[in-house]
N, C-alpha and C positions, 0 to 999 in steps of 0.2 A: 610474562603475559598472564594476566588473571582475568577471570570473569567476575563482574560486580553486579549484584542484584540492583535493579533500578526501577522497580515498579512494573506496570503492565507492559511496558516496551521490552521487558525481558532482561537478560543478563548482557552487559556490554563489556567488550574487551578493554582492559586497562593495562598499559605498559608501565611497570614500576622499576625504580632503581633497586639494585641488589648489592648487598655487601656480604662479605664472608666473615663469620664469627666461629672460631673453633672448627674450621673446615666445613661449616654448614652455611648454605645460602639463606640470608635474611632479607625478605622483600620489604620495601617501603623505607621509611626514615624512623629510626629508633623503634623498630618493630611495628610501626603503624602505617597503614595505607595512606597514600597521598592522592589528592585530586589533581593538583598541578605540580609539575617538577621540570626544572630546566634540563633540556635534552643535552646529552654529552657531546663533546667535541669529537666528531668523526673524521676530521681532517678536510672537510669540504662542505660548502653550503649547497643545500638543495632547495628548489622552489617548493612552496606550500601547494599541495595538490589535494583538492577536495575528493572525497570518496564519491563514486557515481551514485546518483539518485534519480533526477529527472531523466526522461527519455523521450526524444522526438520521433523515435522509430524510423530514422533516416538511414541507419546503417544496415549492413547485410546480416549482422548478428545482434542478438539482444545484449544489452549492457550487463556487466558482471554483477550488478545489484540484484538481478532477477533470479528467482528459483521457482520451479514448478512444485505445486503442493502434492501432486501425484506424478508417477511416471508419465510423461507427456506422449500423446499421439502426434508424431511429427508431421503426419499427413493432414492434420486438421488445424494447424496454425501456420502463419506465413508472414514474412516481411517482404515477400516478392510478389504476391498476388496483386497487391496494390502498393507500389513503392511509396514510402513515407508514412505507411500505416501498419499497424499490427492487426492482422485479420485472424479472428478466432471463429472457427466453425464448430458447431455442436458435434459431439462424438457418439454419445449414447444417452438414452432416456434415463433421467434420475429424478429424485423427488425433492432434493434439497441441496443447498450450496456445498456442505462438506463432502458430498459424493461427486461433485462436478469435476470431470477430467479437464485437463489443460487450464487449470486455475493458476494464473501467473502472479507471484507474490514477491514482495520485498519487505525487509525489516524496516520499521519506522525509526527514523533518526530523531534524536532529541537534542535541544540546545543545552549548553551549560546552565543557562538561566531556565530552570524548569517551569517558570511561569509562562514562558512563550510556547504556545501550542505548535504542533506540526500540521501543515495543511497539504493535503494531496488532492489534485484536480486532474480530471481526465476529460478529453473531448471524445465523444462517442457518436458514430454514425450507425443508424439502425434500420435502414430501408430494406435490408435483405433478411430480416428475421422471419421466422415461421411461428405459427400459433403455438403457444406454450413455452416459447423461448424466454429466457430471463438473462439479461446482460447488464453489467454495471460495475460498481466500485464498492469494495467491502473493506471493513476492518475485521480481520480474521484471527480468532483464537477460540477459546471456549469460556464465555459465550462469544458470539459474533453478531455483526449487523451489516446491512448494506443498503445502498440506494441503487435502483436499477430501472431499466425499461423492460416491461413484460408485454408480450403480444397475446391478445385473446380475441378470437373471431375476427381477425383482420384489423383490430384496433389496438393502439399502443397506449400503455399507461405507465406513468412514473409510480414506483412503489418503494416503500421503505419497510424492511423486514428486520426485526430484532430477535435474534436467537431462534429463528424458525417461525416466529409469529408475525403475520402481516399487520403492520401498524397503521399505514396510511397509503392512499392511492389517489392518483390524479390523472385524468385523461390528457393526452398530448397528441398534437397533430404534426409536430416537427419531425424531420428526418434525422436531426442531430441534436445533441444536448451536452451540456457541460455538467459533470457530476463532481461533487466536492465533499470531502470529509475533513473535519477538524478534530484532531486527537491530542489530548493533553496527558502527558505522563504524570503531571502534577496532580490534576483533579481526578485522573483515572476515568475521564469521560470522553466520548466521541460523539459528534453530531454530524448531520448530513444535510446537504443543500444541493439545489440545482439551479441552472441558468440557461437561457437560450441565446444570450449575447456575450457571455463571459464578463459581464460588468455587474449586473444586479443578480444576486443570489438569494434564493428563497429557501428557508428551512423546510424539511419534510420529515415527519415522524417524530420520534423521541430520542432520548440519549441512550447510548450504549454504555453500560457500566463495565469497563474493561477489567480483565483479570489476567494474571500470569498463571495459567492453569497447567499443571504437568500432564494433563491428558493430551495436550498439543505439544508441550515441551518448550518450543521456542516462544519468544515474545509475540505480541500482536504485530500483524503485518498488514500493509496495504495490499489489495488484491484486485486484479482485473479478471473478469470471468464472462463466460457465455455458456449456459447450459440449457438442455432441452428437457421439457416435462411431457411432451406429447409425441413428437417425431424429430428425427435428426435432419440435418441438411441446411439449416439456416446459418447465416454468419453475420458478424458485426465487424466494424473497423474502428480501432482506437487510433485517433490521429496523434495524440501525445499524452503523456502523463508527467505532471510537474509537481515538484516538492517545494514548499515555501515554509519559512520559519518566522513570519511576521504577519500580524493582522492589520497593519497600518496600510493606508493608501490602497484599499481594496485588495489586500494580500499581495502587494506588488514586490515585496522583498524576496529575492531568490535565495535558495539555500546556500549558505557559506559556512561550512563546518570548520570549527577551530582545529 
């Protein structure tokens, strides 16, 4: 099992055949790495199982694809507060996303066809936010960017932030919103969109130029978050987070990893 550099999505695990030459293991074929290789006969056929990616938050535990960016405060997130939702409550006052506790992340999958982008979409309910709260969907590395809802003086705004700089803002009156990011390991770009009906999506802000920067070490990640800049106690509910690997038919093709 090797790690293979693959661009801003980071290093991907690759299972290679091994032969023995003069009592030394030689990976690959004729000393060269392979992208595809016929799996060995292990005496039994097993069904193809996709790695977990999308999550409806209907289970009692988070899917194995998720990881916390910091040590989580287990009293401030819940799958039980509102069954079928991931509830994220603010924990402490911070100034920017990299400091945010309880930031839930997962590595971004790429298709063998690198021209196909990876799309992550989340449905977010925001009626229980407090002033200064910022909650949304990010592509996180160094640099990072996100699309989010921010509450200020009782009003809510859709915002797009690129590496700590506010790029765009739009007033919203809805209590729920669909947030989407489209990330390409091929172009090294990620864009951000929003919708109120999960059908028509509108771009917001500018492109994130993704990097695989060793200050973060792992590759770019999708990230769900809710952090406070004024006071704690607000919370949001994520209904679901879904991964897609096609931009056809309004991004309707679900993830099907090879």
